[in-house]
Backbone as CSV, one residue per row, in Angstrom:
resi,resn,N_x,N_y,N_z,CA_x,CA_y,CA_z,C_x,C_y,C_z
1,UNK,24.977,-29.019,44.943,24.605,-27.697,45.406,23.083,-27.616,45.514
2,UNK,22.590,-27.028,46.598,21.144,-26.982,46.777,20.535,-25.755,46.101
3,UNK,19.224,-25.718,46.056,18.499,-24.672,45.350,18.788,-23.288,45.913
4,UNK,18.813,-23.140,47.232,19.081,-21.824,47.820,20.476,-21.328,47.457
5,UNK,21.440,-22.225,47.422,22.803,-21.841,47.031,22.840,-21.379,45.574
6,UNK,22.133,-22.081,44.714,22.056,-21.670,43.306,21.411,-20.303,43.159
7,UNK,20.349,-20.080,43.891,19.653,-18.792,43.813,20.537,-17.652,44.308
8,UNK,21.370,-17.916,45.308,22.250,-16.883,45.842,23.337,-16.476,44.844
9,UNK,23.573,-17.287,43.845,24.538,-16.933,42.801,23.969,-15.891,41.829
10,UNK,22.652,-15.748,41.840,22.006,-14.765,40.976,22.107,-13.381,41.623
11,UNK,22.643,-12.427,40.878,22.760,-11.060,41.390,21.387,-10.507,41.769
12,UNK,20.394,-10.798,40.948,19.039,-10.314,41.206,18.429,-10.979,42.438
13,UNK,18.455,-12.307,42.503,17.813,-13.033,43.615,18.517,-12.768,44.943
14,UNK,19.811,-12.587,44.912,20.571,-12.414,46.153,20.399,-11.036,46.780
15,UNK,19.772,-10.122,46.088,19.589,-8.781,46.660,18.391,-8.696,47.613
16,UNK,17.579,-9.740,47.650,16.396,-9.720,48.512,16.751,-10.140,49.932
17,UNK,16.256,-9.364,50.886,16.447,-9.661,52.306,15.225,-9.172,53.072
18,UNK,14.952,-9.828,54.179,13.849,-9.398,55.033,14.221,-8.090,55.724
19,UNK,13.247,-7.202,55.810,13.439,-5.954,56.553,13.265,-6.229,58.049
20,UNK,13.632,-5.291,58.861,13.407,-5.429,60.303,11.916,-5.586,60.590
21,UNK,11.097,-4.862,59.840,9.643,-4.972,60.003,9.173,-6.397,59.695
22,UNK,9.707,-6.973,58.615,9.366,-8.358,58.265,9.796,-9.326,59.362
23,UNK,11.008,-9.146,59.859,11.520,-10.023,60.909,10.698,-9.897,62.187
24,UNK,10.320,-8.696,62.535,9.462,-8.494,63.711,8.114,-9.180,63.522
25,UNK,7.569,-9.083,62.314,6.290,-9.718,62.002,6.389,-11.235,62.175
26,UNK,7.447,-11.819,61.641,7.656,-13.264,61.767,7.827,-13.649,63.231
27,UNK,8.605,-12.881,63.948,8.825,-13.153,65.371,7.509,-13.089,66.147
28,UNK,6.681,-12.116,65.809,5.395,-11.935,66.495,4.391,-13.025,66.139
29,UNK,4.290,-13.347,64.855,3.263,-14.294,64.384,3.666,-15.759,64.544
30,UNK,4.964,-16.022,64.541,5.530,-17.381,64.623,5.488,-18.058,63.249
31,UNK,6.366,-19.012,63.069,6.590,-19.626,61.763,5.389,-20.428,61.266
32,UNK,4.582,-21.000,62.154,3.405,-21.754,61.704,2.402,-20.858,60.984
33,UNK,2.238,-19.641,61.463,1.332,-18.684,60.812,1.914,-18.258,59.468
34,UNK,3.209,-18.012,59.425,3.865,-17.638,58.178,3.732,-18.769,57.155
35,UNK,3.889,-20.005,57.613,3.727,-21.159,56.726,2.308,-21.228,56.182
36,UNK,1.332,-20.962,57.017,-0.061,-20.946,56.591,-0.285,-19.872,55.521
37,UNK,0.300,-18.700,55.730,0.185,-17.628,54.739,0.838,-18.044,53.422
38,UNK,2.020,-18.659,53.509,2.725,-19.096,52.305,1.888,-20.113,51.530
39,UNK,1.318,-21.070,52.231,0.467,-22.069,51.575,-0.697,-21.404,50.856
40,UNK,-1.330,-20.457,51.526,-2.465,-19.758,50.942,-2.056,-18.936,49.720
41,UNK,-0.962,-18.196,49.823,-0.497,-17.387,48.690,-0.166,-18.265,47.486
42,UNK,0.516,-19.369,47.717,0.887,-20.250,46.605,-0.363,-20.875,45.986
43,UNK,-1.269,-21.325,46.830,-2.490,-21.969,46.334,-3.361,-21.004,45.534
44,UNK,-3.521,-19.780,46.019,-4.461,-18.858,45.387,-3.851,-17.986,44.294
45,UNK,-2.542,-17.784,44.318,-1.916,-16.884,43.353,-1.071,-17.584,42.305
46,UNK,-0.573,-18.767,42.619,0.414,-19.409,41.746,-0.024,-20.771,41.210
47,UNK,-0.738,-21.530,41.999,-1.033,-22.926,41.650,-2.091,-23.069,40.568
48,UNK,-2.969,-22.118,40.466,-4.079,-22.243,39.523,-3.610,-22.040,38.086
49,UNK,-4.370,-22.582,37.152,-4.097,-22.370,35.737,-5.420,-22.148,35.031
50,UNK,-5.529,-21.138,34.186,-4.468,-20.167,33.921,-4.268,-19.241,35.122
51,UNK,-3.027,-18.817,35.301,-2.676,-17.947,36.411,-3.067,-16.525,36.061
52,UNK,-3.856,-15.925,36.928,-4.313,-14.559,36.693,-3.144,-13.588,36.864
53,UNK,-2.950,-12.736,35.867,-1.961,-11.661,35.960,-0.543,-12.199,36.174
54,UNK,-0.201,-13.293,35.494,1.101,-13.924,35.720,2.241,-12.939,35.479
55,UNK,3.190,-12.994,36.375,4.324,-12.091,36.323,4.118,-10.845,37.165
56,UNK,2.895,-10.645,37.600,2.573,-9.457,38.398,1.743,-9.799,39.629
57,UNK,1.612,-11.078,39.958,0.728,-11.467,41.055,1.381,-11.404,42.425
58,UNK,2.680,-11.240,42.483,3.371,-11.212,43.777,3.933,-9.815,44.025
59,UNK,3.396,-9.119,45.024,3.946,-7.793,45.353,5.409,-7.884,45.775
60,UNK,6.128,-6.798,45.664,7.544,-6.760,46.022,7.751,-6.677,47.523
61,UNK,6.765,-6.180,48.240,6.884,-6.046,49.690,5.482,-6.079,50.291
62,UNK,5.431,-5.989,51.625,4.133,-6.008,52.292,3.902,-7.251,53.128
63,UNK,4.683,-8.286,52.863,4.607,-9.520,53.642,5.924,-10.261,53.439
64,UNK,6.463,-10.875,54.496,7.736,-11.598,54.355,7.710,-12.695,53.288
65,UNK,6.567,-13.323,53.099,6.468,-14.382,52.096,6.663,-13.804,50.690
66,UNK,6.159,-12.603,50.438,6.335,-11.993,49.118,7.819,-11.771,48.821
67,UNK,8.547,-11.269,49.800,9.987,-11.051,49.639,10.668,-12.396,49.378
68,UNK,10.298,-13.399,50.151,10.882,-14.733,49.993,10.566,-15.323,48.620
69,UNK,9.385,-15.064,48.114,9.031,-15.586,46.794,9.946,-15.013,45.717
70,UNK,10.253,-13.732,45.802,11.163,-13.139,44.819,12.580,-13.688,44.999
71,UNK,12.995,-13.849,46.228,14.338,-14.368,46.505,14.504,-15.811,46.039
72,UNK,13.427,-16.581,46.067,13.490,-18.004,45.726,12.954,-18.316,44.326
73,UNK,12.651,-17.283,43.555,12.127,-17.455,42.195,10.848,-18.280,42.185
74,UNK,10.007,-18.029,43.186,8.695,-18.681,43.258,7.595,-17.623,43.199
75,UNK,7.870,-16.532,42.534,6.974,-15.382,42.490,5.982,-15.445,41.333
76,UNK,6.327,-16.144,40.272,5.415,-16.256,39.129,5.702,-17.566,38.400
77,UNK,4.826,-17.899,37.477,4.985,-19.165,36.764,6.201,-19.145,35.844
78,UNK,6.545,-17.979,35.297,7.744,-17.874,34.469,9.006,-18.199,35.252
79,UNK,9.099,-17.663,36.453,10.265,-17.942,37.307,10.281,-19.396,37.759
80,UNK,9.109,-19.937,38.050,9.038,-21.349,38.433,9.543,-22.237,37.296
81,UNK,9.176,-21.878,36.079,9.608,-22.679,34.937,11.116,-22.528,34.705
82,UNK,11.612,-21.300,34.747,13.026,-21.040,34.488,13.937,-21.648,35.554
83,UNK,13.613,-21.417,36.822,14.496,-21.817,37.921,14.232,-23.217,38.456
84,UNK,12.975,-23.642,38.418,12.608,-24.905,39.073,12.078,-25.947,38.090
85,UNK,12.037,-25.596,36.803,11.633,-26.515,35.737,10.216,-27.054,35.933
86,UNK,9.342,-26.185,36.439,7.931,-26.548,36.599,7.163,-25.866,35.473
87,UNK,6.591,-26.640,34.553,5.887,-26.041,33.417,4.789,-25.066,33.863
88,UNK,4.678,-23.962,33.111,3.705,-22.954,33.520,2.338,-23.130,32.869
89,UNK,2.173,-24.109,32.023,0.902,-24.276,31.312,-0.011,-25.324,31.938
90,UNK,0.079,-25.464,33.248,-0.796,-26.408,33.971,-0.853,-26.003,35.438
91,UNK,-1.817,-26.593,36.159,-1.905,-26.332,37.601,-0.730,-26.991,38.310
92,UNK,-0.354,-26.413,39.449,0.686,-27.021,40.269,0.102,-28.194,41.047
93,UNK,0.870,-29.241,41.174,0.439,-30.376,41.982,0.585,-30.012,43.464
94,UNK,-0.023,-30.801,44.309,0.109,-30.557,45.752,1.558,-30.759,46.197
95,UNK,2.259,-31.718,45.591,3.678,-31.920,45.921,4.523,-30.710,45.517
96,UNK,4.256,-30.154,44.355,4.980,-28.964,43.910,4.704,-27.782,44.832
97,UNK,3.443,-27.624,45.221,3.086,-26.539,46.138,3.827,-26.696,47.466
98,UNK,3.883,-27.922,47.971,4.574,-28.181,49.231,6.076,-27.884,49.105
99,UNK,6.669,-28.285,47.993,8.088,-28.027,47.752,8.357,-26.514,47.722
100,UNK,7.496,-25.768,47.077,7.646,-24.306,46.996,7.528,-23.679,48.378
101,UNK,6.531,-24.082,49.134,6.344,-23.544,50.489,7.563,-23.867,51.353
102,UNK,8.069,-25.078,51.255,9.247,-25.459,52.046,10.477,-24.641,51.661
103,UNK,10.642,-24.368,50.378,11.755,-23.540,49.924,11.633,-22.123,50.479
104,UNK,10.442,-21.578,50.428,10.189,-20.239,50.978,10.515,-20.211,52.468
105,UNK,10.059,-21.216,53.198,10.315,-21.264,54.640,11.797,-21.471,54.945
106,UNK,12.485,-22.259,54.136,13.932,-22.433,54.325,14.647,-21.094,54.169
107,UNK,14.271,-20.341,53.139,14.887,-19.038,52.909,14.592,-18.095,54.079
108,UNK,13.336,-18.073,54.533,12.957,-17.209,55.665,13.757,-17.593,56.902
109,UNK,13.877,-18.879,57.179,14.615,-19.303,58.358,16.094,-18.905,58.278
110,UNK,16.676,-18.972,57.095,18.065,-18.514,56.927,18.167,-17.017,57.194
111,UNK,17.187,-16.280,56.726,17.180,-14.830,56.962,16.988,-14.501,58.441
112,UNK,16.271,-15.361,59.149,15.978,-15.117,60.565,17.101,-15.567,61.494
113,UNK,18.068,-16.332,60.987,19.159,-16.812,61.838,19.850,-15.637,62.513
114,UNK,20.021,-15.771,63.786,20.688,-14.712,64.556,19.778,-13.579,64.957
115,UNK,18.514,-13.636,64.550,17.585,-12.573,64.928,17.042,-12.860,66.318
116,UNK,17.250,-11.943,67.212,16.797,-12.012,68.624,17.245,-13.291,69.251
């Protein structure tokens, strides 16, 4: 079973979905721009150690990547440790950052299926 399937079994994680506004934003900006935003958010908000304001650094809405982070348990270091077994007491490696970004994009693409 893959990570997205496991996350969908969680009542909390499975309640997250992109809004029409989020989907329109993705459609307008294109996935490469969204990927760039995801890379930046992960690098500046999650990858550093110590993580500033851990547990509160990812807003609940305002950008499709933020919604995806909550849906994929990549929103804070505690969730990364619990769901993805990435220790929270060190910086994220570039490979870990790439894996997180890819998971976020996979979730977004699943949410976008059938849109327009």
